[in-house]
C-alpha positions in Angstrom: -0.2 0.2 -0.1 0.9 3.5 -0.7 0.1 6.7 1.6 -0.8 9.8 0.0 -0.9 13.2 2.1 -3.3 15.3 0.5 -6.5 14.6 -0.6 -8.4 17.0 -2.7 -5.7 18.9 -3.9 -4.7 18.7 -7.5 -2.0 16.2 -7.6 -3.6 14.4 -5.0 -6.8 14.5 -7.0 -5.0 13.0 -10.2 -3.2 10.4 -8.0 -6.7 9.1 -6.8 -7.6 8.0 -10.0 -4.5 6.2 -10.6 -3.6 4.9 -7.3 -6.9 3.5 -6.2 -5.5 1.1 -3.4 -3.4 4.2 -1.9 -4.4 5.6 1.5 -5.4 9.1 0.9 -4.7 11.2 4.0 -7.2 14.6 4.5 -5.9 17.1 7.0 -8.3 15.8 9.2 -6.4 12.4 9.1 -3.2 14.0 9.1 -2.8 17.5 9.7 0.8 18.5 8.4 0.6 21.7 10.4 1.0 18.7 13.0 4.3 17.5 12.1 4.6 15.0 14.7 1.5 13.1 13.9 2.4 12.9 9.8 5.2 10.7 11.4 3.2 8.9 13.7 0.3 8.0 11.2 3.1 6.4 8.8 4.4 4.2 11.4 0.5 3.0 12.6 -0.2 2.5 8.7 2.8 0.8 7.6 2.9 1.6 3.9 5.3 0.2 1.3 5.9 3.7 -0.1 4.9 7.7 1.1 4.1 10.2 -1.4 3.3 13.8 0.3 1.1 16.0 -2.2 0.0 18.3 0.6 1.7 21.4 1.0 1.1 25.2 2.0 1.0 27.2 -1.5 -0.1 30.5 -0.6 2.5 32.1 -1.9 1.5 35.9 -0.7 0.1 34.7 2.3 3.0 33.2 3.8 4.9 36.0 3.8 3.0 36.9 6.7 2.8 33.2 7.6 6.0 31.8 7.5 5.7 30.2 11.0 2.8 27.8 9.7 4.2 27.4 6.4 7.1 26.2 8.0 5.4 23.8 10.0 3.7 22.4 6.9 6.0 22.8 4.4 9.4 22.3 6.4 8.6 20.5 9.4 6.3 18.0 8.0 8.4 16.8 5.7 11.1 15.9 8.4 8.8 13.8 10.3 7.5 11.8 7.3 11.5 11.4 6.6 12.1 10.0 10.0 9.5 7.5 10.2 10.0 6.7 6.3 13.6 5.8 7.4 12.6 4.0 10.1 10.8 1.7 8.0 13.1 1.8 5.2 10.8 2.9 2.8 10.6 5.6 -0.4 9.2 9.0 0.6 8.3 10.8 -2.8 7.9 14.7 -2.4 6.9 17.5 -4.5 9.0 20.8 -4.5 9.0 23.9 -6.4 11.0 26.5 -8.7 10.5 28.7 -6.4 13.8 27.2 -4.2 16.0 29.3 -6.7 16.0 32.9 -7.0 14.8 33.0 -10.5 17.6 34.7 -12.9 18.9 34.4 -15.9 17.6 32.4 -18.5 19.4 29.3 -18.2 17.0 26.3 -17.1 17.8 25.0 -13.2 20.1 22.1 -12.7 19.1 20.0 -10.3 22.4 20.9 -8.2 22.2 24.6 -8.9 22.4 26.5 -5.9 19.6 27.3 -3.9 18.5 31.3 -3.0 14.6 31.6 -2.9 12.9 35.0 -3.1 10.4 34.8 0.0 9.0 32.9 2.8 7.1 29.7 0.3 10.3 28.8 -1.2 12.2 29.2 2.3 9.9 26.9 3.7 9.6 24.3 0.7 13.8 24.4 0.9 13.6 23.5 4.4 11.5 20.5 3.4 13.8 19.5 0.8 16.8 19.7 3.2 15.2 17.6 5.8 14.3 14.8 3.2 17.8 14.4 2.1 18.9 14.4 5.3 17.0 12.1 7.3 15.8 9.8 4.4 17.8 7.2 2.7 15.1 6.3 0.2 13.7 9.3 -1.0 12.8 12.0 -4.5 12.3 15.5 -4.6 10.3 16.0 -7.2 10.5 20.1 -8.0 8.0 21.3 -10.3 6.4 24.5 -11.8 3.2 26.1 -12.8 0.6 23.3 -12.1 -2.6 23.1 -13.5 -5.5 21.0 -13.9 -9.5 20.6 -13.8 -9.3 20.5 -9.8 -9.0 23.6 -7.3 -7.7 27.0 -8.5 -5.0 27.5 -11.0 -3.9 29.8 -14.1 -6.1 28.0 -16.6 -9.2 27.8 -14.7 -8.5 31.4 -13.9 -8.2 32.6 -17.2 -11.1 30.2 -18.2 -13.3 32.1 -15.5 -12.2 35.8 -16.5 -12.9 35.2 -20.4 -16.7 35.1 -19.3 -16.9 38.5 -18.5 -13.6 40.7 -20.4 -12.2 40.6 -23.9 -8.9 42.1 -22.7 -6.4 41.0 -20.0 -3.1 42.2 -18.9 -1.0 39.1 -18.1 2.5 38.9 -16.7 4.7 38.6 -19.8 8.5 38.4 -18.5 8.4 35.5 -16.3 9.1 32.2 -18.2 8.3 28.4 -17.2 6.8 25.4 -17.9 3.3 25.0 -17.4 2.6 21.2 -15.7 -0.3 19.2 -15.5 -1.2 18.2 -12.1 -2.1 14.3 -14.0 1.5 14.5 -15.6 3.0 14.9 -11.9 0.9 12.3 -10.4 2.0 10.0 -13.1 5.7 10.7 -12.7 5.4 9.9 -8.8 3.5 7.0 -8.8 6.2 5.5 -11.3 8.9 6.9 -9.3 7.7 5.4 -5.8 7.0 2.3 -7.4 10.4 2.2 -8.9 12.4 3.3 -5.4 10.4 0.4 -3.8 13.2 -1.9 -5.6 15.6 0.4 -6.8 16.5 2.9 -3.7 19.8 4.0 -5.7 17.5 6.4 -7.9 17.1 8.6 -4.8 17.7 12.5 -5.1 16.3 15.4 -6.3 14.5 15.7 -9.6 12.9 18.4 -12.3 9.7 17.8 -13.8 8.1 20.4 -15.8 6.1 20.8 -19.2 7.3 21.5 -22.0 8.2 24.1 -23.8 9.1 26.8 -21.7 6.6 29.9 -21.8 5.4 33.4 -20.2 2.5 33.3 -18.2 1.0 35.6 -21.1 1.8 33.1 -24.2 0.1 30.1 -21.9 -3.1 32.1 -21.2 -3.1 32.9 -25.3 -2.7 29.2 -25.8 -5.6 28.6 -23.1 -8.1 31.1 -25.2 -7.4 29.6 -28.4 -7.8 25.9 -27.5 -11.1 27.1 -25.8 -12.2 29.3 -28.9 -12.3 32.5 -27.1 -11.8 36.1 -28.2 -9.2 37.0 -25.9 -6.9 39.9 -26.6 -3.6 39.4 -24.0 -1.5 42.4 -23.4 2.2 41.3 -22.1 3.2 43.9 -19.1 6.3 43.3 -17.1 6.0 41.7 -13.7 6.8 45.3 -11.9 3.2 46.4 -13.3 1.4 43.4 -11.3 3.2 43.7 -7.6 2.4 41.1 -5.5 3.4 40.8 -1.2 6.0 38.0 -2.6 8.8 38.3 -5.4 7.9 36.0 -8.3 11.0 34.6 -10.1 11.2 35.5 -13.6 13.0 32.2 -14.7 11.0 28.9 -13.7 13.2 27.3 -16.2 13.9 23.8 -14.9 16.7 21.2 -16.3 14.6 18.0 -16.5 17.2 15.7 -17.8 17.9 13.3 -15.2 14.3 12.3 -15.4 15.5 9.7 -17.6 16.9 7.9 -14.8 13.2 6.3 -14.1 12.0 6.7 -18.2 10.5 9.6 -18.1 10.5 12.6 -20.0 9.0 16.4 -19.5 5.3 16.4 -20.5 3.9 18.1 -23.6 1.5 20.7 -21.6 -0.3 21.5 -24.4 -1.7 18.1 -25.1 -2.5 17.9 -21.6 -4.3 21.7 -21.9 -6.6 20.6 -24.6 -7.3 17.2 -22.3 -8.3 19.2 -19.3 -10.4 21.8 -21.3 -12.3 18.7 -22.8 -12.9 17.5 -19.1 -13.8 20.9 -18.4 -16.3 20.9 -21.3 -14.6 24.0 -22.7 -12.4 22.8 -25.1 -13.6 24.7 -28.5 
């Protein structure tokens, strides 16, 4: 049995479709704000592997709630790591491009130095370190720009705004790889299953959709595929101020995915599939 932390989030929702026999833990079953409880539930359930698909993801809110975000994103994964190490089982953990400083135009390699710009990135980096230092068999999967048919995300926001507007200003100087939650779920399942038999593949990996684009170009692709007549105006990040600083460069070097027989997913294909699911495909 695989235990999954998370139940209603974007990736957890997709994992439920491909891991029907897994045990999914809601907040009431395992609250990441209580890190010790996360370790205890692993010891009690005695799974063959653990996937952590839960996190504090409110990037802007984290600036004023860093202590809470640190418990959820940093301390809870550390407790999971200790429990998994005791049992000798793999832990697959989803992280983020926000651990990097976001400068330059070159994709970040897995061993590039980290330099988070804000609280969210700092807390996610703390979780990474807690896992790599305490769990011998693990995979930290850094990803970016997650979208799906579930929850709140950029694709669904664009569709909602297109109902009442015909022009949008969208940031055009942040570049990254949109990544579907379904693709991340498949990658997590594949990695967990392979680590069960080959712990030597443990490490930090990058997983993002291809090709890299700006938010503005991603928006244009969504509107085109949905048959929406929308004018998208590129604006610089400086004209869209937020409490948390966003990285301009979210490109990730995903070449080491070949260790698991994985490749970067085609985000446009995944986008079209999601639009079909939502009944929004032109």
